[in-house]
N, C-alpha and C positions, 0 to 999 in steps of 0.2 A: 494422571501423571503428565507432566509437561514434556512435550517433545523438544529435544535439544535444538538450539538455533542452528548448529552446524548441519543437522540432518535436513532441516528445511532449506537452508542455503545450498545444500548439496543436491536438492531435488526430491527428497523424500516427501510424499504427500502429507499434508497436515491432517491432523485428526479433526473430524467434523465437530463443530461446536466448541472447540478449544481455542478461545481467543488468545491464550498465552502462546499459541503456535505462530502468531504473527510477529515475526522478528524484524527489527530494523535491518539486519543483515540480508534477509530475504528480499525486502523492498529495494535495498541498494543493489542486490544482484539483478533484479528485474530492470532497474534503471540502467545499470551498466550494460546489460546484454542488449538493451533496446537501442542504445545510441541516441536517446531522446534528449540528453543533456550535453551542454557545451563544456561541462566540468566533470572531472572524475568523481563518480558517485561515492567512492570510498573516502573521498576527502571532505564530504559534507557532514555536518552535524545533523542530529535528528530535527533540529529546529531551523536549519537553513532554508531560505526561500527557494524552492525548486524552480519557480518561474524566473527568478533572477539568475539561476544557474543554467537557464536555457530551455526549460520545459515550455512547450507551446501548447495551445489548446488542442491541437491535433495529437500531440504527444500525450497529453493527459487522457484523452479518449482511448488511445491505444494502451496506455498504462492501466486504465480502468478495465479494459477487456482482458488484459493479461492477469490482473488481480482476480477478476471474476472466474477465469479459467483455473487459476492456481488454487484458489480457496473454495471454489464451488459456491460462490455467493452471487447475488445480483444487486447492483447499486440501485436503490429506488431514486425516483426523480428528485426528491428533496436533498439528496446527497450529491447531485450533479452540479456542484458549485466549485468555483475556483478555490475556495478555502479548504475544501475536502482534500485537495491534491497539492496544497501549497508547501507542505513539508513532509518529511518522512514520519514525524510524530503524528501529524494530522491523518495521513494515510493509514498508519498503524491503528489509530483510534477508530477510524471509520470501519475498517475491516474487522477489528475486534468486536465492535458493536454489532456488525452484521452476523458474525459467527455466534455471538451470544444471543442473537435474536432480540436485541433491545428494541422495544417499540419506539419508532421515531429515529432511533440511532443518533449518533453525533452529527453535528452540523445542521441541525434543524434551525430554520429561521432565516 
């Protein structure tokens, strides 16, 4: 059963292995709480370029660490690319792949 987005955004721990638990609202909450963007995270679409919105390479590393802690995953080296963190949709896809244990995960290449 899918964990409701509001529970994730409210801080309830996601269920292990449940890629559906990765919500855009949760990613926006991490971005908003961090102050890594020059733009209000709630005003961004899932496809908006986070780097154009003010995300820096330092901010993307901190975001990665926050995502690893939040979801209990570890980003492998092949996902440590700009495109992995370029949008909320890209982040959601990467974390979902890690939760599902997809070999290679998204963003390979």
